[in-house]
C-alpha positions as CSV (number, residue, x, y, z in Angstrom):
1,M,-3.9,3.2,-22.1
2,S,-4.5,2.0,-18.8
3,I,-7.7,1.9,-16.9
4,I,-7.9,1.7,-13.1
5,S,-10.9,1.0,-11.2
6,I,-11.0,1.7,-7.1
7,K,-13.6,0.0,-4.8
8,P,-14.0,-0.7,-1.1
9,A,-12.2,-4.3,-0.6
10,Q,-14.2,-6.5,1.0
11,G,-13.9,-7.8,4.4
12,T,-10.7,-7.4,7.0
13,W,-7.1,-7.1,5.4
14,V,-3.8,-7.4,7.5
15,V,-0.3,-6.8,6.7
16,R,2.3,-9.0,8.2
17,A,6.0,-8.2,8.2
18,G,8.8,-9.9,10.2
19,G,5.8,-11.6,12.0
20,A,4.4,-8.6,13.1
21,V,1.1,-7.2,12.1
22,I,1.8,-3.8,10.2
23,A,-1.9,-3.1,9.3
24,E,-5.0,-4.1,9.7
25,S,-8.1,-2.6,8.2
26,A,-11.7,-3.0,7.4
27,R,-11.7,0.2,5.1
28,A,-9.0,-0.8,2.7
29,M,-9.7,0.0,-1.0
30,E,-8.8,-2.3,-3.7
31,L,-7.3,-1.0,-6.9
32,R,-7.6,-2.7,-10.3
33,E,-5.3,-1.6,-13.1
34,D,-5.2,-3.3,-16.5
35,G,-2.3,-5.5,-16.8
36,H,-1.5,-5.8,-13.0
37,E,-3.0,-8.0,-9.9
38,P,-5.1,-6.1,-7.6
39,V,-3.9,-4.0,-5.2
40,I,-4.8,-3.0,-2.0
41,Y,-4.7,0.1,-0.4
42,F,-4.8,0.7,3.6
43,P,-5.9,3.8,5.1
44,R,-2.5,5.3,6.9
45,E,-4.7,5.5,10.2
46,D,-4.8,1.6,10.1
47,V,-1.3,1.4,9.5
48,A,1.5,1.1,12.3
49,M,3.7,4.1,11.0
50,A,6.4,3.8,13.6
51,F,7.4,0.6,11.7
52,L,7.8,2.6,8.4
53,D,11.0,4.8,7.3
54,R,10.3,7.1,4.4
55,T,12.9,7.0,1.7
56,D,14.0,9.0,-1.0
57,H,12.5,6.8,-3.8
58,S,9.8,7.5,-5.9
59,T,7.8,6.7,-9.2
60,H,5.1,8.4,-11.4
61,C,2.2,6.5,-12.9
62,P,0.4,8.5,-15.8
63,F,-3.0,7.3,-14.0
64,K,-2.2,7.9,-10.2
65,G,0.4,10.5,-10.0
66,D,3.6,10.4,-8.3
67,A,4.4,7.7,-5.4
68,S,6.4,8.2,-2.2
69,Y,8.1,4.9,-0.7
70,F,8.6,3.7,2.9
71,S,10.9,1.0,3.9
72,I,9.4,-1.6,6.5
73,M,11.6,-1.9,9.5
74,S,11.0,-4.9,11.6
75,K,12.6,-6.4,14.4
76,S,14.7,-9.0,12.4
77,R,15.0,-7.4,9.2
78,T,14.3,-4.0,7.0
79,Y,12.3,-4.5,3.7
80,P,13.7,-1.5,1.7
81,N,10.8,0.6,-0.4
82,A,8.1,-2.0,0.4
83,V,5.5,0.4,0.8
84,W,4.2,3.1,-1.6
85,S,1.6,5.9,-1.1
86,Y,-0.1,8.4,-3.7
87,E,0.0,11.2,-1.2
88,R,-1.4,13.5,-3.9
89,P,-3.0,11.7,-6.3
90,K,-4.6,12.3,-10.0
91,D,-8.5,12.8,-9.7
92,D,-9.3,9.3,-11.0
93,A,-7.1,8.0,-7.8
94,A,-8.2,10.4,-5.4
95,S,-9.7,7.6,-3.1
96,I,-6.4,6.2,-2.6
97,G,-5.1,9.4,-1.3
98,D,-3.9,8.7,2.6
99,H,-3.6,5.5,2.0
100,L,-0.5,2.8,1.8
101,A,-0.2,-0.3,-0.4
102,F,2.4,-3.1,0.3
103,Y,4.7,-5.3,-2.0
104,Q,4.0,-8.7,-1.0
105,Q,7.6,-10.8,-0.7
106,D,9.6,-13.5,1.6
107,G,8.6,-11.9,5.0
108,V,5.7,-9.7,4.0
109,T,2.1,-10.9,3.8
110,V,-1.2,-9.0,2.5
111,E,-4.0,-11.1,2.9
112,Q,-7.9,-11.1,3.7
113,V,-8.6,-12.2,7.4
């Protein structure tokens, strides 16, 4: 059985994709789940949503709920399904509702500044 914990992330966090800053927040949340690396979730208001394009992809987590996905549309390339959000999370994950998380990959970084 997986256990999750969510708490405010310390400091300011930033997401860069294709050289552009996509998100920056001092109000991010850190989610920890057994067997996984910690994930930083950014409040939607702190994300440049103009760079994101909703996709049809979705996944289900028994602890967090159904995740919707977005691709990042940078000037140099598209990062498919690189962003996810639990828009109607289960009660235990309610604090990440209206937040977005980003897959780190070549050209996409999530870091504390």
